[in-house]
C-alpha positions in Angstrom: 20.7 -10.9 8.7 22.7 -7.8 7.8 21.0 -4.7 6.8 22.2 -2.4 4.1 23.9 0.9 5.2 21.5 3.7 5.7 22.9 5.7 2.8 22.6 2.9 0.2 19.7 3.7 -2.2 17.0 1.0 -2.1 15.7 -1.1 -5.0 12.4 0.8 -4.7 14.3 4.0 -5.4 15.8 2.4 -8.5 12.4 1.4 -9.7 11.1 4.9 -9.0 13.9 6.4 -11.1 13.2 4.0 -14.0 9.7 5.5 -14.4 10.7 9.2 -14.2 11.6 11.6 -16.9 15.2 11.8 -18.1 17.8 12.5 -15.5 18.5 16.0 -16.9 15.0 17.0 -15.8 15.3 15.8 -12.2 15.7 18.1 -9.2 19.1 18.5 -7.6 18.2 16.2 -4.7 17.0 13.5 -7.1 20.1 13.8 -9.3 22.3 13.4 -6.2 20.3 10.2 -5.3 20.6 8.9 -8.9 24.4 9.4 -8.8 24.6 7.8 -5.3 22.7 4.8 -6.6 25.1 4.4 -9.5 28.1 4.4 -7.2 26.6 1.6 -5.0 25.6 -0.7 -7.8 28.9 -2.6 -7.3 27.8 -3.6 -3.8 24.9 -5.7 -5.2 25.2 -9.3 -6.5 25.9 -9.8 -10.2 22.4 -10.5 -11.5 20.7 -8.1 -9.1 23.2 -5.4 -10.2 22.4 -5.9 -13.8 18.6 -5.8 -13.0 19.0 -2.5 -11.1 21.2 -1.1 -13.8 18.6 -2.0 -16.5 15.8 -0.3 -14.5 18.0 2.7 -13.7 19.1 3.4 -17.2 16.1 2.4 -19.2 14.4 5.8 -19.3 17.4 8.0 -18.5 18.5 10.5 -21.2 21.7 9.5 -22.9 21.9 6.1 -21.2 20.2 3.9 -23.8 23.4 2.0 -24.7 24.0 1.1 -21.0 20.3 0.1 -20.6 20.6 -2.2 -23.7 23.8 -3.8 -22.3 22.1 -4.5 -19.0 19.0 -6.0 -20.5 21.1 -8.1 -22.8 22.9 -9.6 -19.8 19.4 -10.6 -18.4 18.2 -12.2 -21.6 16.3 -14.5 -22.2 14.1 -13.4 -19.3 10.7 -12.3 -20.7 11.0 -8.8 -19.2 14.5 -8.4 -20.7 13.3 -9.5 -24.1 10.4 -7.0 -24.0 12.6 -4.1 -22.9 15.2 -4.9 -25.7 12.4 -4.8 -28.3 11.1 -1.5 -26.9 14.6 0.0 -27.2 14.8 -1.2 -30.8 11.4 0.3 -31.6 12.5 3.6 -30.2 15.2 3.5 -32.9 12.6 2.8 -35.6 13.9 -0.7 -36.1 10.5 -2.2 -36.7 11.1 -4.7 -39.5 14.1 -6.3 -37.8 12.1 -7.2 -34.7 8.7 -8.2 -36.0 9.5 -11.9 -35.6 10.7 -11.4 -32.0 7.4 -9.6 -31.2 5.4 -12.5 -32.8 7.4 -15.0 -30.6 6.7 -13.0 -27.5 3.0 -12.7 -28.2 2.8 -16.5 -28.7 4.8 -17.2 -25.5 3.0 -14.5 -23.4 -0.5 -14.1 -24.8 -1.8 -12.3 -21.7 1.1 -9.9 -21.2 0.0 -6.3 -21.5 3.5 -5.1 -22.3 3.7 -7.5 -25.2 0.3 -6.6 -26.6 1.5 -2.9 -26.4 4.4 -3.8 -28.7 2.1 -5.7 -31.1 -0.2 -2.7 -31.3 2.7 -0.3 -31.8 4.1 -2.3 -34.7 0.9 -3.6 -36.4 -1.4 -0.7 -35.4 -4.4 -3.0 -36.1 -7.9 -3.1 -34.7 -7.4 -6.7 -33.5 -4.3 -5.8 -31.4 -6.1 -2.7 -30.0 -9.1 -4.8 -28.9 -6.9 -7.3 -27.2 -5.1 -4.5 -25.4 -8.4 -3.1 -24.2 -9.6 -6.6 -23.1 -6.4 -7.1 -21.1 -6.5 -3.7 -19.4 -9.4 -1.2 -20.2 -7.5 1.8 -18.9 -8.1 5.5 -19.6 -4.8 5.6 -21.6 -5.8 2.8 -23.9 -9.3 4.3 -24.5 -7.4 7.5 -25.5 -5.3 5.5 -27.9 -8.4 3.8 -29.3 -10.1 7.2 -29.9 -7.0 8.4 -31.8 -6.9 5.1 -33.8 -10.5 5.3 -35.0 -10.2 9.1 -35.7 -7.2 8.5 -37.9 -9.0 5.7 -39.8 -12.1 7.9 -40.4 -14.5 5.7 -38.2 -16.1 8.5 -36.3 -18.8 6.4 -34.8 -16.3 4.1 -33.1 -14.2 7.1 -32.1 -17.2 8.7 -30.4 -17.8 5.5 -28.5 -14.2 5.4 -27.3 -14.5 9.1 -26.3 -17.6 8.4 -24.3 -15.8 5.5 -22.5 -12.7 7.7 -21.9 -14.9 10.5 -20.4 -16.1 8.1 -17.7 -13.2 5.6 -17.5 -12.1 6.6 -13.9 -13.6 9.1 -11.4 -10.6 11.4 -11.2 -8.6 10.7 -14.3 -7.4 13.6 -16.3 -6.7 11.6 -19.5 -10.0 12.8 -21.2 -9.2 16.4 -20.3 -5.7 16.0 -21.9 -7.2 14.7 -25.1 -9.6 17.6 -25.3 -6.8 20.0 -24.7 -4.5 18.5 -27.3 -7.4 18.7 -29.8 -7.7 22.4 -29.0 -11.1 22.0 -27.3 -10.1 24.0 -24.3 -13.7 25.1 -23.4 -14.9 21.5 -23.2 -11.8 20.5 -21.2 -12.6 23.3 -18.7 -16.2 22.1 -18.4 -15.1 18.6 -17.7 -12.7 19.7 -15.1 -15.3 21.8 -13.3 -17.5 18.7 -13.1 -14.6 16.7 -11.6 -14.0 19.5 -9.1 -17.6 19.4 -8.0 -17.0 15.9 -6.7 -13.5 16.5 -5.4 -12.8 20.2 -4.8 -9.3 19.4 -3.3 -8.0 17.8 -6.5 -5.0 20.1 -7.0 -3.8 18.8 -10.3 -7.3 19.1 -11.8 -7.6 22.7 -10.6 -4.1 23.6 -11.8 -5.1 22.2 -15.2 -8.3 24.1 -15.1 -6.4 27.4 -14.8 -4.5 26.4 -18.0 -7.6 25.5 -20.0 -9.5 28.6 -18.9 -6.6 30.7 -20.1 -6.4 28.9 -23.4 -10.1 29.4 -24.0 -9.9 33.1 -23.3 -11.5 33.1 -19.9 -8.8 35.0 -18.0 -10.9 36.3 -15.1 -12.2 32.8 -14.3 -8.6 31.5 -14.5 -7.5 34.1 -12.0 -10.3 33.0 -9.6 -9.3 29.3 -9.9 -5.6 30.1 -9.3 -6.6 32.0 -6.1 -8.7 29.0 -4.9 -5.7 26.7 -5.6 -3.5 29.0 -3.4 -6.1 28.9 -0.7 -6.2 25.0 -0.8 -2.4 24.8 -0.4 -1.2 28.2 1.1 2.2 26.8 1.8 2.9 26.0 -1.9 5.3 28.6 -3.4 4.3 27.5 -6.9 0.6 28.0 -6.2 1.3 31.3 -4.6 3.1 32.5 -7.7 0.3 31.1 -9.9 -2.2 33.2 -8.0 -0.3 36.3 -8.9 0.5 35.3 -12.5 -1.9 32.7 -13.8 -0.2 32.5 -17.2 2.5 30.4 -15.5 0.1 27.5 -15.7 1.0 27.2 -19.4 3.9 24.9 -20.4 7.0 27.0 -19.5 9.3 24.9 -21.6 7.9 26.2 -25.0 8.7 29.5 -26.7 5.0 30.0 -27.1 4.3 29.6 -23.4 7.1 32.0 -22.5 5.4 34.7 -24.4 2.0 33.9 -23.0 3.4 34.0 -19.5 4.7 37.5 -20.0 1.6 38.3 -22.1 3.8 39.8 -24.8 3.8 37.6 -27.9 3.7 40.1 -30.7 0.9 38.4 -32.6 -1.5 38.0 -29.7 -3.5 41.2 -30.3 -4.1 40.1 -33.9 -4.6 36.3 -33.4 -8.0 35.1 -34.4 -9.9 32.1 -33.0 -9.6 29.5 -35.8 -12.4 27.3 -34.5 -14.8 30.3 -34.3 -13.8 31.4 -37.8 -14.6 27.9 -39.1 -17.9 27.8 -37.3 -18.9 31.2 -38.6 -18.2 30.1 -42.2 -19.8 26.7 -41.8 -23.1 27.6 -43.6 -21.4 29.3 -46.5 -21.3 27.1 -49.7 -18.8 27.2 -52.5 -18.7 25.3 -55.8 -16.4 25.0 -58.8 -13.0 24.9 -57.2 -11.0 22.5 -55.0 -10.8 24.7 -52.0 -11.7 28.0 -50.3 -9.3 29.9 -48.1 -11.3 30.7 -44.9 -8.5 32.6 -43.2 -5.2 34.1 -44.4 -3.4 36.1 -41.8 0.2 37.3 -41.5 1.9 39.5 -39.0 5.5 40.7 -39.3 7.5 42.2 -36.4 10.7 44.1 -36.9 12.5 44.3 -33.5 14.9 46.9 -32.1 17.8 44.3 -32.4 17.0 44.0 -36.2 15.5 40.5 -35.7 12.4 39.6 -37.6 9.5 37.4 -36.6 6.7 36.3 -38.9 3.3 34.9 -37.7 1.3 32.8 -40.2 -2.3 31.6 -39.7 -4.1 29.8 -42.6 -7.3 27.9 -42.7 -8.3 26.0 -45.9 -11.5 24.2 -46.5 -11.2 21.4 -49.0 -14.2 21.0 -51.2 -13.5 17.8 -53.2 -10.9 15.1 -53.9 -8.8 17.5 -55.9 -8.6 19.8 -52.8 -7.6 16.8 -50.6 -4.9 15.9 -53.1 -3.5 19.5 -53.2 -3.7 20.3 -49.5 -3.6 17.0 -47.8 0.2 17.3 -47.2 1.0 20.3 -45.1 4.4 22.0 -45.4 5.6 23.8 -42.2 9.1 25.3 -42.2 11.5 23.2 -40.2 12.5 26.1 -37.9 9.0 27.2 -37.2 7.4 27.4 -33.7 4.2 25.4 -34.4 1.1 26.7 -32.7 -1.6 24.7 -34.4 -1.8 22.1 -37.1 -5.0 20.1 -37.3 -7.9 18.8 -39.3 -11.2 20.3 -38.3 -14.0 18.0 -39.4 -17.3 19.4 -40.8 -19.0 18.3 -37.6 -16.5 20.2 -35.4 -14.3 17.2 -34.4 -10.6 18.0 -34.3 -7.9 15.5 -35.3 -4.2 16.3 -35.0 -1.6 14.7 -37.3 1.5 12.7 -36.3 4.6 14.8 -36.6 7.3 12.7 -38.3 10.7 14.4 -38.2 12.0 12.6 -41.3 9.2 13.8 -43.5 9.3 17.1 -45.4 5.5 17.3 -45.3 2.9 16.4 -42.7 -0.1 14.2 -43.7 -3.3 15.7 -42.5 -5.5 12.9 -41.0 -9.0 11.8 -41.8 -9.5 14.5 -44.5 -12.8 14.6 -46.3 -14.6 17.1 -48.5 -15.9 19.9 -46.3 -13.2 19.5 -43.7 -10.8 22.4 -42.8 -7.0 22.4 -42.4 -5.7 24.9 -39.8 -2.0 25.9 -39.9 -0.5 28.4 -37.4 3.2 28.9 -36.8 5.8 31.6 -36.1 9.2 32.0 -37.8 12.2 33.9 -36.4 15.1 35.4 -38.3 18.2 37.2 -37.0 17.8 39.9 -39.6 15.8 41.0 -42.7 18.5 39.7 -45.0 18.1 36.2 -43.6 14.3 36.2 -43.8 12.4 34.5 -46.6 12.0 36.6 -49.8 8.3 37.0 -49.3 8.5 38.0 -45.7 7.3 41.6 -46.2 4.8 40.8 -49.0 1.1 39.9 -48.7 -1.3 39.5 -51.6 -5.0 40.2 -51.2 -6.2 37.7 -53.7 -5.5 34.3 -55.2 -5.7 32.4 -58.5 -6.6 29.2 -56.7 -9.4 30.0 -54.3 -11.6 32.7 -52.9 -10.5 34.2 -49.5 -13.1 35.0 -46.8 -10.8 36.8 -44.3 -7.4 38.3 -44.9 -5.2 40.4 -42.7 -1.6 41.7 -42.9 0.0 43.4 -39.9 3.5 45.0 -39.7 4.9 46.1 -36.4 8.0 48.3 -36.4 9.8 50.3 -33.7 9.6 54.0 -33.7 12.2 55.5 -36.0 12.4 52.4 -38.3 12.1 53.8 -41.9 10.1 51.5 -44.1 9.5 51.3 -47.8 5.8 50.6 -48.2 4.0 49.9 -51.5 0.3 49.2 -51.4 -2.7 49.1 -53.7 -5.6 51.6 -53.5 -7.6 49.0 -51.7 -7.4 47.9 -48.9 -6.2 51.0 -47.2 -3.8 50.8 -44.3 -4.8 51.5 -40.7 -1.8 53.0 -38.8 -1.5 53.4 -35.1 1.3 54.1 -32.6 1.5 52.4 -29.2 4.2 51.4 -26.8 7.1 52.8 -28.9 5.9 51.0 -32.0 4.1 51.7 -35.2 1.5 49.2 -36.3 0.4 49.0 -39.9 -2.7 46.9 -40.6 -4.4 46.0 -43.9 -7.6 43.9 -43.8 -10.1 42.7 -46.4 -13.0 40.2 -46.5 -14.8 38.2 -49.2 -12.1 38.3 -51.9 -13.2 36.7 -55.1 -10.9 34.1 -56.8 -9.1 35.7 -59.7 -9.5 33.9 -63.0 -6.3 32.1 -63.9 -4.9 32.7 -67.4 -2.1 31.0 -69.2 1.4 32.5 -69.8 1.3 35.0 -67.0 4.4 37.1 -66.2 5.9 37.0 -62.7 4.9 40.5 -62.0 2.5 41.3 -59.1 -0.8 40.7 -60.8 -3.0 40.7 -57.7 -3.4 43.6 -55.2 -0.4 43.2 -52.9 1.2 45.1 -50.0 5.0 45.0 -49.7 6.9 46.4 -46.8 10.7 46.4 -46.3 13.3 48.4 -44.3 14.8 51.3 -46.2 18.4 50.7 -47.3 21.1 52.0 -49.6 20.8 49.2 -52.1 23.7 50.3 -54.2 26.1 50.4 -51.1 24.9 47.0 -49.9 25.4 45.4 -53.3 28.9 47.0 -53.6 29.9 45.7 -50.2 28.6 42.2 -51.0 30.4 42.0 -54.3 33.7 43.3 -52.9 33.5 40.7 -50.1 32.7 37.9 -52.6 35.5 38.9 -55.1 38.3 39.5 -52.6 41.5 38.0 -54.0 43.0 35.2 -51.8 45.8 32.8 -52.3 43.9 30.6 -54.7 42.6 33.5 -56.8 46.2 34.9 -57.1 47.6 31.4 -57.9 45.0 30.8 -60.8 45.4 34.3 -62.1 49.2 33.8 -62.5 48.6 30.9 -64.9 46.7 33.3 -67.2 49.4 35.9 -67.4 50.5 35.8 -71.1 52.2 38.7 -72.8 51.0 39.8 -76.2 47.3 38.9 -76.0 44.6 41.5 -75.9 42.3 42.0 -73.0 39.4 40.7 -75.1 41.3 37.5 -75.7 42.2 37.3 -72.0 38.6 37.6 -71.0 37.5 34.9 -73.4 40.2 32.5 -72.0 39.0 33.2 -68.4 35.3 32.7 -69.4 36.2 29.3 -71.1 38.1 28.2 -67.9 35.3 29.3 -65.6 32.5 27.6 -67.6 34.3 24.3 -68.1 36.1 23.8 -64.8 33.6 25.2 -62.3 30.1 24.0 -61.5 27.6 26.7 -61.0 25.9 25.9 -57.7 25.4 29.1 -55.7 24.1 32.6 -55.8 26.7 35.3 -56.5 26.4 36.8 -53.0 26.5 33.5 -51.1 29.8 32.1 -52.3 33.3 33.8 -52.5 35.6 33.4 -55.5 38.2 31.8 -53.2 35.8 29.1 -52.0 34.6 28.5 -55.5 38.1 27.9 -56.8 39.0 25.6 -53.9 35.8 23.5 -54.3 35.5 23.8 -58.1 31.8 24.8 -57.5 30.0 27.9 -56.4 29.6 31.2 -58.1 31.1 31.4 -61.6 30.2 35.1 -61.8 32.2 36.3 -58.8 35.1 34.0 -59.7 35.3 35.5 -63.2 35.1 38.9 -61.8 37.8 38.3 -59.2 40.2 36.8 -61.7 39.5 39.5 -64.3 40.2 42.3 -61.8 43.3 40.6 -60.5 44.7 40.5 -64.0 43.9 44.2 -64.5 40.8 43.8 -66.7 38.2 46.5 -66.2 35.0 44.6 -65.1 32.1 45.0 -62.8 29.0 43.1 -61.7 25.7 43.6 -63.6 22.4 42.2 -62.3 19.9 41.6 -65.0 16.2 40.5 -64.8 14.1 38.3 -66.9 11.3 39.7 -69.1 8.1 39.5 -67.2 9.8 39.9 -63.8 9.0 43.6 -63.4 10.8 45.6 -60.8 8.0 47.8 -59.8 7.9 49.5 -56.4 6.3 46.5 -54.8 9.3 44.2 -55.6 12.1 46.7 -55.0 15.3 45.3 -56.5 14.6 41.6 -55.7 13.8 40.8 -59.3 17.3 41.5 -60.5 18.3 37.8 -60.1 20.6 37.1 -63.1 24.3 38.0 -62.4 26.5 39.0 -65.3 30.0 40.5 -65.7 30.4 43.7 -67.7 33.8 44.2 -69.4 35.1 47.6 -70.7 37.9 47.0 -73.3 40.5 49.5 -74.4 39.0 49.6 -78.0 35.9 51.1 -76.6 33.7 48.0 -76.7 31.5 47.0 -73.8 30.6 43.3 -73.5 28.2 41.7 -71.0 29.0 38.0 -70.2 26.8 35.3 -68.6 29.2 32.9 -66.8 26.5 30.9 -65.0 24.8 29.5 -68.1 26.6 26.6 -69.8 26.7 26.5 -73.5 26.6 30.2 -74.2 29.4 31.9 -76.2 31.3 34.7 -74.7 29.2 37.9 -74.9 26.0 36.1 -75.7 23.0 36.5 -73.4 19.7 34.6 -73.0 16.9 36.0 -75.1 14.7 36.0 -72.0 16.7 38.8 -70.3 15.2 42.3 -70.4 17.8 44.2 -72.4 16.6 47.6 -71.4 17.0 47.4 -67.6 19.8 46.0 -65.4 21.6 47.1 -62.2 25.3 48.1 -62.5 27.0 47.5 -59.1 29.9 49.9 -58.6 33.4 48.6 -57.6 35.5 51.7 -58.2 35.3 55.5 -57.8 34.7 55.7 -61.6 31.8 53.2 -61.3 30.2 55.3 -58.6 29.7 58.0 -61.2 27.8 55.7 -63.5 24.0 55.3 -63.5 22.7 52.5 -61.3 20.4 51.3 -64.1 21.9 50.2 -67.4 20.9 48.6 -70.6 22.5 45.3 -71.7 24.9 45.2 -74.6 24.6 43.3 -77.8 21.5 42.4 -79.8 19.4 39.4 -80.6 20.8 38.7 -84.0 22.5 35.5 -82.8 19.2 34.1 -81.8 18.2 33.5 -85.4 17.9 29.9 -86.5 18.4 29.0 -90.2 17.0 25.9 -91.9 17.2 24.6 -95.4 15.5 21.5 -96.7 15.9 19.6 -100.0 12.7 17.6 -100.4 12.1 15.1 -103.3 8.6 13.9 -104.0 8.8 10.6 -105.7 6.4 9.1 -108.3 5.0 6.7 -105.7 3.9 9.6 -103.5 6.7 9.1 -100.9 8.9 12.0 -99.8 12.7 11.9 -99.3 14.0 14.6 -97.0 17.5 16.2 -96.4 17.4 18.9 -93.8 20.2 21.1 -92.5 19.6 23.4 -89.5 21.8 26.0 -87.9 20.4 26.9 -84.5 20.4 30.2 -82.8 22.1 30.8 -79.4 19.3 29.8 -77.1 18.2 26.8 -79.2 21.8 25.7 -79.5 22.2 25.9 -75.7 19.0 23.8 -75.2 19.9 21.1 -77.7 23.5 20.9 -76.5 22.1 20.2 -73.0 20.0 17.3 -74.4 22.8 15.8 -76.5 25.6 16.3 -74.0 24.9 13.2 -71.9 22.8 11.3 -74.4 23.8 7.8 -75.3 23.5 6.4 -78.9 20.0 5.2 -78.4 18.8 8.5 -76.9 20.5 10.5 -79.7 18.7 8.4 -82.3 15.4 9.0 -80.4 16.1 12.8 -80.4 16.6 12.8 -84.2 13.5 10.7 -84.8 11.3 13.0 -82.6 12.7 16.1 -84.4 11.9 14.6 -87.8 8.4 13.6 -86.8 7.6 17.0 -85.5 8.4 18.5 -88.8 7.2 15.7 -91.0 4.5 13.6 -89.3 5.0 9.9 -90.2 8.7 10.2 -90.9 10.7 6.9 -90.9 14.1 5.7 -91.8 15.5 8.7 -89.8 19.2 9.4 -89.5 20.9 12.4 -88.0 24.2 14.1 -87.0 25.4 17.3 -85.4 28.3 19.6 -85.7 30.0 22.0 -83.2 28.4 20.1 -80.4 31.3 20.7 -78.0 32.1 24.2 -79.2 29.8 26.8 -77.7 31.5 29.5 -79.7 30.0 28.1 -82.9 26.3 27.7 -83.7 25.1 24.1 -83.3 24.3 22.5 -86.7 22.0 19.5 -87.2 21.6 17.3 -90.3 18.6 15.0 -90.6 17.6 12.6 -93.4 14.3 10.7 -93.4 11.4 9.4 -95.6 7.7 10.1 -95.5 5.2 7.6 -96.9 2.2 8.5 -99.1 2.5 12.2 -98.7 0.0 12.9 -101.5 -3.6 11.8 -101.9 -4.5 12.3 -105.6 -8.2 12.3 -106.5 -9.6 13.1 -109.9 -6.2 14.1 -111.1 -5.7 16.8 -108.4 -4.0 16.9 -105.1 -3.4 19.5 -102.3 -0.3 19.7 -100.3 0.4 21.4 -96.9 3.1 24.0 -96.9 5.5 21.4 -95.4 7.4 24.1 -93.4 6.3 23.5 -89.8 3.7 25.9 -88.6 4.6 28.6 -86.1 1.3 28.0 -84.3 1.3 31.3 -82.5 -2.4 31.4 -82.0 -2.6 27.9 -80.6 0.1 28.7 -78.0 -0.8 32.2 -76.9 -4.1 33.5 -78.4 -6.8 30.9 -77.8 -9.1 33.2 -75.8 -10.9 36.2 -77.1 -9.9 38.6 -74.3 -7.5 38.7 -71.3 -7.6 40.4 -67.9 -3.9 40.0 -67.2 -0.8 40.6 -69.2 0.5 37.9 -71.6 4.1 36.7 -71.4 5.7 35.3 -74.5 8.7 33.6 -73.0 10.1 31.6 -75.9 12.4 32.6 -78.7 10.6 32.7 -82.2 13.3 33.9 -84.6 13.8 31.8 -87.7 14.4 31.7 -91.4 13.5 28.6 -93.4 13.8 27.7 -97.1 12.4 24.4 -98.4 13.0 23.2 -102.0 10.3 20.7 -103.1 11.3 18.7 -106.2 8.2 17.3 -108.1 8.1 14.2 -110.3 7.4 14.8 -114.0 3.8 13.6 -113.6 3.0 16.5 -111.2 2.5 20.1 -112.2 1.7 23.2 -110.0 -1.9 24.4 -110.4 -1.6 27.2 -107.9 0.4 28.5 -105.0 -0.7 30.5 -101.9 -0.1 34.2 -102.2 2.7 35.9 -100.4 1.8 37.0 -96.9 3.6 39.6 -94.7 2.6 41.0 -91.3 4.7 43.5 -89.3 3.8 45.4 -86.1 4.9 46.1 -82.6 4.6 42.4 -81.7 6.9 41.1 -84.3 7.1 40.2 -88.0 6.2 37.2 -90.2 6.4 36.6 -93.9 6.0 33.6 -96.2 6.7 33.4 -100.0 6.1 30.8 -102.6 7.8 30.5 -106.1 8.2 27.8 -108.7 10.9 27.0 -111.3 10.5 24.0 -113.6 9.7 21.0 -111.4 10.6 22.8 -108.1 8.6 24.7 -105.5 10.4 27.1 -103.2 8.9 27.9 -99.8 10.5 30.7 -97.9 9.4 31.7 -94.4 10.8 34.2 -91.9 9.5 35.3 -88.6 10.7 37.1 -85.5 8.5 37.3 -82.4 10.7 38.6 -79.5 10.3 37.7 -75.8 7.8 40.2 -74.5 5.0 41.1 -72.2 1.7 42.1 -73.9 -0.6 44.4 -71.9 -4.2 43.3 -71.6 -5.4 46.3 -73.6 -3.2 45.2 -76.5 -4.1 41.6 -76.4 -6.9 41.8 -78.9 -4.5 43.3 -81.5 -2.0 40.6 -80.8 -4.7 37.9 -81.1 -5.6 39.3 -84.5 -1.9 39.2 -85.6 -1.7 35.5 -84.5 -5.0 34.7 -86.4 -3.6 36.2 -89.6 -0.5 34.1 -89.3 -2.6 31.0 -88.5 -4.8 31.6 -91.6 -1.7 32.1 -93.8 -0.2 28.8 -92.6 -3.4 26.9 -93.4 -3.4 27.7 -97.1 -2.4 24.8 -99.3 -0.4 24.1 -102.5 -2.5 22.8 -105.3 -1.1 20.2 -107.8 -2.4 18.4 -110.8 -1.2 15.1 -112.3 -1.3 13.6 -115.8 -1.7 10.1 -114.4 -5.0 8.5 -113.4 -3.4 6.8 -110.4 -0.6 8.1 -108.2 
């Protein structure tokens, strides 16, 4: 019998490799052996070669296709079928292989590997119990504990935990489960008991060093690391561990790297989540869905301009509403996750399954009284790339009380910061290790009462920190880069060269081209004009600006803000979010243009923009001499909607209506967006809804529109309809509502008696309406409501009634601008709204000469 050459890898070596971690994680010697084994596979017989290949490639990184091919060659052997199903399940191909698993289970009822597949697919208690009956191993007891935890059956989970704790004399499976659940102190105690029976168990002692470190017992960890070195003095790894115990932590994670060097920036400010939860366990809360037990944030600005943000939140859910709101956790995709777990009211810890394809993570076994702990770190290359709220922290909430809150900012010496803070809490500042540390902290923060129609201003006490910068210079550099004229800009600009037209006409042509040919899909400083023209989507603003300047028009970027988005010190310039183009024409006119909004005429702006404050970004030396802050041009006259109705009250009590409406700019834009893509049925539904809002019970509705495709003209709408039995005549008299639809200002904005926070009126109320009501001969006017007029700082409202022959004329005008009303002025505004409401409730009184109507 011939023996194999000494250098030929054995079959046992192949089997050993099939159970190891991927080849990229092997040592150099093992990698060499792996490669040698591959080279000598050709010396084996055909079927043996396929079997060795299958074993060799099954768990090797990047070799799944070779493994699949090898196992397919061995099919229909049971092991090959099992391995092929395992490969498919690793690709999440569950549905396609359910039948194959069923067939395998029927053919091999006592095969542990098959029952593993059944449990993985079905995840049922029956398959779990069969698996435990076939092989009651520590690993399966651990899976059973997780299964019952996830289904909320805590009694069964505790039984499995008890069996896991004593499943094998020297098994570390129970310790691993405790560590994964964050119960490092219990894991350490379990390891100490194991080491009492076997003091030479090296892996147990090495794991003990790790668990002691994670439970904050550094001195004991140092002692155990020294004992490990004494047990195996020849081990280089254990010798290094005795000098630096933190190397016991997983060195492959970013978190562990920082722990090893003991320099993670957030460590001095990190709080023990489980201890915080235990300390708050006896406190009771009622009325809301949740309470925020902990809200911590630490921001580090590094010397290389990078930014790191540490977030630690603990939320206790109090009822089903809280579970619905917080049961799905959202962790940023690029975050280093430190902790994410459900902490039961009894102290039990359950960790969720992390699914890569889901944007949220379902928190397991969540019940009222449980807590959700989220802890993670985000890293950014620079402040500009960080999230908008990176440097902001609010000490308060409209949704829940907060027990503990802390905000820490760490900056290198010499880093100039802009800091805006409330009177309380005050900052604690210290300097250490070439860094400045700013710390704000507060406890027992009551939940703020939520109110309707709140502006976007900072309403709660908030601290905002940001690096100091020359904002004007940064904006100028960004807009110059975005509007740089390339080949495409020059090519398009040439098509607009037309002698004899004015600059104003040229600007209108450019605006029409931009708003009809380009889709608005990017912020002005994230897309260039060149890319926008090439892709027909991007930033309309920078494209209009680039083309205008290429053609010699005098134009610049203007950044507006919406009313209610106040740019106080705490928000810097971040609230100027609405890009506009400002044109200066030779005739002295200045026109501001919104290119991003579809359906707006040239020179018209949304009524929601604050017209008194915008940022003018300089592009020329002349612009540099202008003020940074500017007012918007134009006025709100174009926002006024006009309506005229001809209403005929028939002898049978029915009402025939003809209504003509000319909408203001904002209303035209909104309705055009509705009608633009509406089919015939949807258009009819729109006109019916409009008629019924004005005349409840309207039927036989027809409608049409004019100037629907011409944003330069106001949109006009015509509606005809009928209303049945409008009048209820009793004893020869009847009363009639004013027919003109009520403004309803009180019902929308002034329901409460007082307010703690400002009130934002964010809709346009600017309208003039005239209704002519024609009466039948049998009806006469007994009395009309008196004229009402109210005018103050909040707006103006008037309604007048007159009669001629058999006709009643109802004229109503109002103008309530978009505005923010301070809390101290709310009572006066509410009184104004009540007066309007009372005036709109007054009725028209009629008499009839007929006994029945």
